[in-house]
Structures are given as C-alpha cells and as structure tokens.
C-alpha positions as CSV (number, residue, x, y, z in Angstrom):
1,M,-9.7,37.2,22.9
2,A,-6.9,35.0,22.6
3,E,-6.4,32.7,19.9
4,K,-4.4,29.3,19.9
5,S,-0.6,29.4,19.9
6,V,0.8,28.5,16.5
7,D,3.9,26.3,15.7
8,M,5.8,28.5,13.0
9,K,8.9,26.3,13.4
10,G,10.7,25.7,10.0
11,K,7.8,27.3,8.0
12,A,7.5,31.0,6.4
13,V,4.5,33.0,7.6
14,K,2.9,36.1,6.9
15,L,2.7,37.4,10.5
16,K,-0.2,39.7,10.0
17,E,-2.3,36.8,8.5
18,L,-1.8,34.9,11.9
19,V,-3.9,37.1,13.6
20,E,-7.7,38.5,12.4
21,Y,-9.5,41.6,13.2
22,Q,-12.7,41.0,15.3
23,K,-15.2,43.9,15.7
24,G,-15.1,46.1,18.8
25,S,-12.2,43.9,20.3
26,V,-8.5,43.2,20.9
27,V,-7.4,39.6,19.4
28,S,-4.2,38.1,20.5
29,R,-2.2,35.1,19.7
30,T,0.7,33.9,21.3
31,V,3.7,33.0,19.1
32,I,6.4,32.2,21.7
33,D,6.2,31.8,25.1
34,K,9.0,30.6,27.1
35,K,10.7,31.7,30.5
36,S,12.9,33.9,28.8
37,G,10.5,35.7,26.9
38,T,7.3,35.9,25.0
39,V,6.2,37.0,21.0
40,T,2.6,37.5,20.8
41,L,0.5,39.1,17.9
42,F,-2.5,41.3,18.1
43,A,-5.2,42.9,16.3
44,F,-6.8,45.9,17.5
45,D,-10.2,47.2,16.2
46,E,-10.5,50.9,15.4
47,G,-10.5,52.9,18.8
48,E,-9.7,50.0,20.7
49,G,-6.5,49.7,22.9
50,L,-4.5,48.8,26.2
51,S,-5.3,50.9,29.2
52,E,-2.1,52.7,31.0
53,H,0.1,50.1,32.6
54,T,3.6,48.8,33.6
55,A,5.5,45.7,33.0
56,P,8.5,44.7,34.7
57,Y,10.5,44.2,31.1
58,D,11.0,46.1,28.2
59,A,8.6,45.2,25.6
60,M,9.2,46.1,21.8
61,V,6.0,46.8,19.7
62,V,6.5,46.1,15.5
63,N,3.5,47.7,13.8
64,L,2.6,45.2,11.2
65,E,-0.4,47.2,9.8
66,G,-2.3,50.3,10.4
67,N,-1.7,53.5,13.0
68,V,-1.5,53.4,16.6
69,E,-0.6,56.1,19.5
70,V,1.4,54.9,22.2
71,R,1.7,56.6,25.4
72,I,4.8,56.0,27.4
73,S,4.9,58.0,30.7
74,G,2.4,60.7,29.2
75,A,4.1,61.3,25.8
76,G,2.6,60.3,22.6
77,N,4.1,58.9,19.7
78,R,2.2,57.8,16.5
79,L,3.6,54.5,14.8
80,E,2.7,53.6,11.2
81,E,3.4,50.2,9.2
82,G,6.7,49.3,9.9
83,D,7.6,51.6,12.5
84,V,9.0,50.2,16.2
85,I,9.0,51.3,19.4
86,I,10.5,50.1,22.8
87,M,8.2,50.5,25.9
88,P,10.7,50.7,28.9
89,A,10.3,48.4,32.0
90,N,8.3,49.9,34.7
91,K,7.5,52.9,32.8
92,P,3.5,53.6,32.4
93,H,2.3,52.9,29.0
94,A,-0.9,52.6,26.8
95,L,-1.9,51.8,23.4
96,K,-4.7,53.0,21.0
97,A,-5.6,52.1,18.0
98,L,-6.2,55.0,15.3
99,T,-7.3,52.9,12.5
100,R,-7.4,48.9,12.5
101,F,-4.0,47.8,13.6
102,K,-1.7,45.0,14.1
103,M,1.4,44.1,16.1
104,M,4.1,41.9,17.2
105,L,5.0,42.3,20.9
106,V,8.3,40.8,21.7
107,M,9.0,41.0,25.6
108,I,12.5,39.4,26.9
109,K,12.5,38.8,30.2
110,E,16.1,39.1,32.4
111,T,17.2,36.0,34.1
C-alpha cells in the first residue's frame, strides 16, 4: 500500500514517523521522486518482505527501526536500527522483516 507523497522542504521531520505500520502489509511513502532518483520510506509488518528481484541501479537501505534480513545474490545480511547496506545494481536481492521494520530506500539513477 502506498501513501501520498509528502513535502518536507524546509521542515524538520522524524522520518520513521512519516510511515505507519499496517498489519500484514508493506506500506510505502515517496519522499522524493525525480528523474535522477527516488527516496522512499517503507514500513513492514513482522514477517513481511519484498521477494527477490533486481533493479537497474544501486539502492541504499537505511534501517530506521527494527530488524531485517537483506539477501543479496544469496548472501544474508542482518540489519539493526541505524545500519545501512547498498544493494548493487543488477544483483538479485530480497528483504524480510524479522521484526516490524522501517527503512528509507535511496535510489540514484545514472544519467
């Protein structure tokens, strides 16, 4: 489920408060959506995730809250609050929330 985009220009906000958990779901909220890249916030209920897929650009996951397993090319990485990982372009990756989990996904597209 995607939430409406939010305008944060010139305002101090707490990122993890901009997206709320929903039972049995993954919720996303776009913060920035430009030709050059995107910033999206996600809230995963425990046990929810994103199935294995690839993306044409590197993507950085910033863990805002909770615990998650990020698999990249079959290798597991456990992230706790405050951890960051970059998922390389064109490499299969998947995420599974080990607890309720919030993240910021930053994707910069090459021009």
